[in-house]
N, C-alpha and C positions, 0 to 999 in steps of 0.2 A: 499737643501730644495726645490728649484725651480724644480729640476728634479722629486722630489716626487709628487709635485702638478701636473706637466705635465702628470705624469703617471696616474692621475685620471681624466683627461679631456676626453670627449667623443671621441671615436676612429674615425679616419678619414682615408679615403683611397678610391680608386676607386671601390673596391668591396662592401663597405658598406658606401655609401655617407651619410653624416649627413643630417637630415631633421628637420625642425622646425615643431613641432606638437602642436596643441592646446589641452592642458591638463587641463586648468582652464577656464571654460566657463565664459562669461561676468557676469552672475548672481552670481556665487560664488565669483568672484573678488569684485563685488559691495557689496555683503554681508560681505565679510572680512573687507573692509575698513570702511563701515558704522558701523560694530560691534566695531571696534577699537574706533571710535568717541563716540559711545553710552557708552561703558565701561569707557572711559576716563572721560566723563561728569558725569556719575554716580559715579565714584570713587572720583572725586574732590568734588562734592556736598555732597557725603556721608561721606567722611573722613575729609575734610578740611573746607567746607563752613558752614555758620551758618544755623540755623533751618529754617529761612525764605526763603531759597533756595529750599525748599521742592518741589515746583512746577516744577522746572527744573530737580530735581532728579527723580521725577515721570515721566516726559516726557522721560527721558533717559531710565527708566525702561520699559515704554510702547514700546519704540523703540526696546529694547532688546527682549521683548516678541514677537513682530512681526518678528524680524529677526530670532530668534531661531525657531519659528513656521515654517517659510519658509525653514530654513536649514534642519529641521527634515524631512519635506516632500521631499525636494530636495535630501536628502540622500537616498531616496527610489525610486524616479522617475526622478532623474536628469540625467545629462550626465555621461559618463562612469566613469571617475575618481572622480566624485562627490558622487557617490553612496557608501554607507557604505559596500556593498557587495564586493567592489573592495579593501577595506582596508585590509592590511596584519595584522590581529589582533590575529594571533595564538601566543601562548606563545613561541613556538620554534623559530618562526621568530624574535620575540623581543629579545630573549636571544642571538641568532646568531648576530643580528645587534649590540647589546651592546658589545659583545665580539670583533666584528670587530672595533668598535669605540675605545675600550680599547687598541687594537693593532695598532691603527693609520690608520685604513682603513674605508672607507665608500663608498659603491656603490651608484651611482646616480640613484634613482628610477624614473620611469616615473610619477607615481602617488605619493602617500605618502609613506615614509619609515615606518617601523614598529613603531619606537618611535614616529614619527609624527602622525601616525594614532591613537595610543593610547592617545596621548595628545589631539587630536581633540575630541575624545570621552569623555575624562575627562573634558575638557573645556565646552562641551555642557551640560554634566550632572550638573556641578557646576552652569552654567548659568541658567539652568532650575530651579534648587533649589533656586537660588538667586531671580529670577523673581517671582516664586510662593510664597516664603516667604515674598517678598516685597509686593505683592498684599494682603496677609493676614494681614501684619502689617498696610498697608494703610487702609484696611477696618476695622480692629479691633480697632486700636489706634486712627486713625485720622477720622474714619467714612467717608472715601472718597473712590472713585473707584468702580469698578464693583462688589467687594465682600463685600461691606459695609453692605448690607442688610442681610447677613448671618453670619458675623463675630462678635464675642464678643470681648470686650476689653481684656479679659484674653487670648483668642486665639491669638490676635495681640501681646500681651505682650510676650508670649512664642515664637511666630514666630520671634520677634525682635532679640532674642538671636541667633536663627538659622540663621537668615539673616546676622548677623554680622560674625558668623563663616564661612558661605558660602563666604562672601566677602573676608575674610582673606585667605581662601583656594584658591579663584580665584587669589588673589595677588601672592601667592606662585606658582600657576600653570603658571601664566603669566611670572614670573621670569624664571622658568624652560624652558618654551617655547622660550623665547627670547635667553636664553643660547644655546638652541638647534639650533635656526636659526643662531646664531653667529658662532657656530662650523661648520654647514653645509656651510655657506656662506664664512666665512673668512678662516677657516682651510682647508676645503675640496673643496672650490671654486665651490660649486653647486649653480646654479642660482635660488634658491628658491624664493628670493624676486622679482627678475625680472619676474619670471613666474607668480607671483601674480599680477604683473602690466600689463604685455603684454598678459598673458595667455598661452604663448608658451614656449616649452622646446626643446632644440636641442638634438635629439636622432639619434642613428645609426641603430636602428632596424626598418625596414620598416613595420613590422607587426603592430606596434602601430600607428594606424591612428588617425586623429584628431577627436575631438568631433564634432557632427553634428551642423551645423550652426543654425538649427531650435531650438536647446536647449536654445539659448540666448533669442529668442522671447518667448519661453515657460516659461523660468525662470522669465522674466520681467512681464509677465501676472500673473504668480503665486504669485510673490512678491506683485504686486499691489492688487490682489484679497485678499491675506492674510491681507494686511493692511486695506482694506475697510471692510472686514468681521469682523476682530477683533475689530477695532475701533467702528463699528456699534453696535456690541454685547455689547461692554464695555459701550457705551453711553446709550444704553437701560437699562442695569443693574444698571448703576450709577443713573438713575432717580428713582429707587426704594428707598423709605425712609430707612435710615440706621437703623440697629438693635440697640435698646437701646437708641435711641435719638428721641425726639419729639420737634417740634417747638412750643414754648409756647407764648401765647399772654399775656403780662403782664397787669394786670388790671390798670386802670387809677388811682385808689386810691393809688396803690403802687408806680407808676412812679411819681405821683405828690407829694405825701407826703415824701417818702424816697428820691426821686430824687431831692427834693428841696435843700438838703444839699450835696448830692453826687450822682454819677451815680447809678441807681438801679442795684443791682447785680442779676445775674441769681440765682434762688433758689438752683440749683444743686451744688453750691459752698460751701454749709454747710449742716450738718445733720439736721434731724428734731428736735432733742433735742437741738442742738445749736441755731436754729432759735427760738425755744420756750424760751430758756434762754434769748436770745437777746430781744425778744418782751416783756417779763415780766420784763425786767430791763431797760426799756426806760427812766426812771427817772434819771438814771446814765449811759447814753450811751457813753462810752469812755470819761467820764469827762464832758459830756454835758446833759442837760435835753431835751430829745427828746420825751417827753410825747405826746400822741395823744388822741383824743376823743375815748371813749370806743368802739363805733361802728366801727370807722375807724381802730383802732388797731386790733379789732377782725377780720375784713375783710382781713387785711394784714397778720395776724397770720394764718388764714385759708389757704390763698394762699401759703405761704412759707412752712408750715408744710405738705401741700398736695403734694408738688413738691420738696422733699429734694434730696440730692445727691444719696441716695439709689435707686431712681427711674430712674436714668440715667446711661448709660453704657459708658460714654465718659471718655477720659483720665483725663480731669480736675476734673470730679466727683470722679473718683477713687483715684487719687493721691493727690488731695487737698480737695475736698468736703467731702469725707468720713473719713478724718483724724481729730479726735477731738483735740482741743488745749485748754488749760485752759483759755486763753484770748479770745477765740472764733474767733480770727483773722485768716484769711486764710494766711496772710503773715508770720505766725509763723509755718506753716507746713514745714517739712524738704524739700519736693519737691519744694515748692515755693522758699525757700531760695537758693537751689542748682541751680535752673534755672535762678535766678536773681542775682547771686553773682557777675557777671561781669558788672552789671549796676552801674555806678558811682553814689554816693549819691547825688551830685549836680543836677543830671538829674531829680530826683523826686521833686526838689525844683523849677524847671522851672515853669513859670506862666501858661503854657499850660498843666501842669501835676498836680502839687500841692502836691501830696503825693503818697506813695507806693500803696495805694488801688484804685487809679484811673486807673483801668484796661483798660478802653476804650482809653486811651491816646496812648497805644502801640498795643492793640489788637482790630482790627476793628470789630471783630465778638464776642466781649465779651458778649454782651447782649443775644446771642444765646446759650451761654454755651459751644460752640465748642472749642474755642481757638486753631484754626488751626495754625500750625507752619508757613504756608505760609501767614497768615494774620498778622504776627508780623511786625511792623515797629517801630524801636527804633529811637528816635530823634538823630540828628547829635551830636556827642560827647558823646553818651550814654554809650559806652563801655569804660572800664577802660584801 
């Protein structure tokens, strides 16, 4: 076995002395390791963490968008072995490489081998799909981010399914990629990991010269520029009011009268017919007499029925507000039950909460009707 591996080491001899050649410029190496961190954070917060980790997940997504934008540009204007034009992407080259692997052989390529080149292209395509669908979900469902002003809830809802599919495809691609790195590193003893750390590979062909040192500075400037430009554009677009959501100023009569017994709810949490039924039945309001003076009740009635769930395109309005329930309670909607099923019953009985309908206790933005995942804070001991 040792003789086999030795036969695949770079040739040495006085006629063709080995040379250490810079094949991975500093910018590509930085991109690679930052990408691993961003993907890891995004994966953990997306698959394993609770919803209130959304902010961290979004930051990882923004980092991915910046890194991928840089790599796509660098693939056209970067150093020699970073350019897509240097990738051996022909079908015949891939088939030959796979046949060699099947027969126990693998030539150490200066740049990427055919399988590695195709894997990079696949990973970039999946990551582009992941970041784009993530931005659509963020804008449509959460009404956050640079696309919030043009994305409807329905678009975000549909993109969420594609986002999840892209995430699982990425997981599969990463597994295959790691398997390929293992084979190249352990079986054939090609220094692919070392090259991604030091940037250099030992070669015996003097024709392959190092990448220019100027590319490192150029790459750093490009990465910094991409970061500043994308974040600036994103910040400007994020300031545009989200599509389908309006900041309401609750009338004093509503907050004082209804808020006297419980926190006033955003009107987008119920349909117009539900609010009408509720206001016409105040004499028996969930077992209590909540009757109001005629003019006061009429003013509150006008406010609620003028701003029902149908007016808002938020996730809460779609999944809770627009769903009719015989009891008129939002806590009886399937979505509310599913999202709160892990909350221990004693939590609702805590003095600072009181009941299931005290939304403000866990949702700091409940009065806005947004109910952002990142604004959720469940009291200690709240999970089952």
